[in-house]
C-alpha positions in Angstrom: -9.6 9.0 206.6 -10.7 8.8 203.0 -8.6 10.5 200.7 -10.3 11.3 197.2 -7.3 11.2 194.6 -9.1 12.6 191.8 -10.1 15.6 193.9 -6.5 16.1 195.1 -5.3 16.1 191.6 -7.9 18.5 190.4 -7.2 20.7 193.1 -3.4 20.7 192.4 -4.0 21.3 188.7 -6.4 24.3 189.7 -3.8 25.6 192.0 -0.8 25.2 189.5 -2.7 27.0 186.6 -2.3 30.3 188.3 1.4 30.0 187.5 3.1 30.2 184.1 3.1 26.7 182.4 5.8 28.0 179.9 8.2 28.6 182.9 10.6 25.7 183.0 10.8 25.8 186.6 7.1 25.8 187.1 6.7 22.6 184.5 9.4 20.7 186.2 7.7 21.0 189.6 4.3 20.1 188.4 5.8 16.9 186.8 8.0 16.5 190.0 4.9 16.4 192.3 3.3 13.6 190.5 6.4 11.5 190.2 7.1 11.9 194.2 3.5 11.1 195.0 4.1 7.7 192.8 7.3 7.0 194.6 5.5 7.6 198.0 3.1 5.0 197.1 5.5 2.5 195.8 7.6 2.9 198.9 4.8 2.7 201.2 3.6 -0.5 199.8 7.0 -2.1 200.0 6.8 -1.8 203.8 3.5 -3.3 204.1 1.5 -0.2 205.2 -2.2 -0.2 205.4 -4.4 1.3 202.6 -5.3 4.0 204.6 -1.4 4.7 205.3 -0.5 4.3 201.7 -3.1 7.2 200.7 -1.5 9.5 203.2 2.0 8.8 202.0 0.8 9.4 198.3 -1.1 12.6 199.4 2.0 13.7 201.1 3.9 13.6 197.7 1.2 15.6 196.0 1.3 18.5 198.8 5.0 18.5 199.6 6.2 21.2 197.2 3.1 23.4 197.3 5.4 26.3 198.3 7.6 26.0 195.5 5.2 27.6 192.8 4.9 30.9 194.7 8.6 30.7 195.6 9.4 30.8 191.9 7.0 33.5 191.2 8.4 35.7 193.8 12.0 35.1 193.6 12.7 33.1 190.6 14.7 30.6 192.3 14.8 27.1 193.8 17.7 28.0 196.1 16.0 28.5 199.6 19.0 30.3 201.0 18.3 33.0 198.5 14.4 33.3 198.8 12.4 31.3 201.5 12.4 27.9 202.9 10.1 26.2 200.6 9.1 23.4 202.9 8.1 25.9 205.7 6.7 28.3 203.2 4.5 25.6 201.8 3.2 24.2 205.0 2.3 27.8 206.0 0.1 28.1 202.9 -1.4 24.6 203.6 -2.3 25.0 207.3 -2.0 28.8 208.0 -4.6 31.3 207.5 -4.9 30.5 203.7 -6.1 27.1 204.6 -5.0 25.6 201.3 -5.3 22.1 202.8 -9.2 22.4 202.5 -8.9 22.7 198.9 -7.1 19.4 198.5 -8.7 17.3 201.4 -12.4 17.7 202.4 -13.3 17.3 206.1 -9.5 16.4 207.1 -9.5 15.8 210.8 -7.2 17.4 213.2 -4.9 14.3 213.5 -4.4 14.0 210.0 -3.6 17.7 209.5 -1.1 17.8 212.4 0.8 14.7 211.0 0.7 16.1 207.5 2.2 19.5 208.5 5.1 17.8 210.2 5.7 15.7 207.2 5.7 18.7 204.8 7.8 20.9 207.0 10.3 18.2 207.5 10.7 17.1 204.1 13.6 19.3 203.1 15.6 19.3 206.6 19.1 18.1 206.7 18.0 15.8 209.7 14.5 15.1 210.9 13.7 16.9 214.3 14.4 14.3 217.2 10.8 14.9 218.5 9.3 13.3 215.4 8.5 9.6 216.2 6.4 6.8 215.3 4.1 6.6 212.1 5.0 10.3 211.8 8.7 9.4 211.3 7.9 6.9 208.9 5.9 9.2 206.5 8.6 11.6 206.9 11.2 9.0 205.7 9.0 7.8 202.7 8.4 11.4 201.4 12.0 12.3 201.9 13.1 9.0 200.0 10.4 9.7 197.4 11.6 13.4 196.8 15.5 12.5 196.6 14.6 10.0 194.0 13.0 12.1 191.7 15.7 15.1 192.3 18.0 12.8 190.5 15.8 12.5 187.5 15.2 16.4 187.4 18.8 16.9 187.3 19.1 14.9 184.1 16.0 15.8 182.1 15.9 19.7 183.3 18.4 22.1 181.8 20.8 22.5 184.9 21.1 26.1 184.1 17.6 26.6 185.0 17.7 24.4 188.3 20.9 26.5 189.2 20.3 29.9 187.7 23.6 30.0 186.1 25.0 30.0 182.5 26.1 26.8 180.8 29.7 28.2 180.6 29.7 28.7 184.4 28.0 25.3 184.9 30.6 23.2 183.2 33.5 25.2 184.4 33.1 25.3 188.1 35.1 23.2 190.5 34.4 21.0 193.5 36.0 21.8 196.8 37.8 19.5 199.3 35.4 20.2 202.1 32.4 19.0 199.8 34.2 15.7 199.1 34.9 15.5 202.6 31.3 14.9 203.4 30.8 12.6 200.4 33.5 10.6 201.8 31.5 10.4 205.3 28.7 9.0 203.2 25.8 11.5 203.8 24.2 14.5 202.4 26.2 17.7 201.9 25.4 20.6 204.1 23.9 23.3 201.9 26.3 26.1 203.4 29.2 24.0 202.4 28.2 24.1 198.7 29.1 27.1 196.6 29.4 26.4 193.1 26.9 24.8 190.6 29.3 21.8 190.3 29.1 21.4 194.0 25.3 21.6 194.1 25.4 18.8 191.6 27.7 16.4 193.8 25.4 17.4 196.6 22.4 16.1 194.7 24.4 12.9 194.0 25.2 12.4 197.6 21.4 12.3 198.6 21.5 8.8 197.5 23.5 8.2 200.6 20.6 9.0 202.6 17.9 6.9 201.3 16.0 4.9 204.1 14.1 1.9 202.4 15.4 -0.7 200.3 12.8 -0.1 197.8 14.2 3.5 197.1 17.4 2.4 196.2 15.9 -0.3 193.9 13.8 2.5 192.3 17.1 4.6 191.8 18.8 1.6 190.2 15.6 1.0 187.9 15.4 4.5 186.7 19.2 4.9 185.9 19.2 8.8 186.5 22.1 8.6 189.2 24.3 6.8 186.5 23.6 9.5 183.9 24.7 12.2 186.5 28.2 11.0 186.7 28.4 11.6 182.7 28.1 15.6 183.5 30.5 17.1 180.7 32.5 19.4 183.1 35.6 21.1 181.9 37.0 21.5 185.5 39.4 18.5 186.6 38.3 18.8 190.1 34.7 18.3 189.2 35.6 15.3 186.9 37.8 13.8 189.9 34.7 14.6 192.4 32.4 12.7 190.2 34.7 9.6 189.6 35.0 9.7 193.6 31.5 10.0 194.4 30.7 7.1 192.1 33.1 5.0 193.7 31.9 6.1 197.3 28.2 5.3 196.5 29.2 1.7 194.8 31.2 0.9 198.0 28.4 1.9 200.2 25.7 0.0 198.6 28.0 -3.0 198.1 28.6 -3.2 201.6 
């Protein structure tokens, strides 16, 4: 089905105008949305998808974090465990009684909606549900990769005190536990309920790089360079400095293998 990109962008701009653009969290999610959509398009092209499928992937990037804006307004946090699951919340806004999807995509068919809803709901999960198969699984992986790539940028360009809702002193002084680093050494994302300190969340974001599915995704990470800047985090805690050193070594070995 045909997607009018300009209309989608205008609908997104109209929706986000309801929120405070001076709020750092709101501003970063607006920028994040456009960048994720762009990453989705690049990844989709790299694996030879059709023009229609490339458009679907791009649209998933534009829609994936709709729930973040109301989450920030209501709870002033990005931490789902302290507020709401932003992916489920966003999908409910888009495809539930509010039917926000109709503001973005005119005359979208049932198949499009069903697939897009799954992709939005699955984008933040630790693992994609095993029932998701075929091209829907491909779109899930594209969005998840695109999101991870830009999360690395956000950690560098946005004051981390804003991301994690902590003071600068707490951010730089907290440590990283052995249980977090055990998961890094297993070369996968760190479970949310294992991360407790701001420094552990930083390591958890670095570990997202282990989860990238497509070669283009790692290529984009290297081109952008944000991952390497994260290793220069100015912690005053020796366990965090050691964790950063070890995480870098594990990633370099993983991708050189």
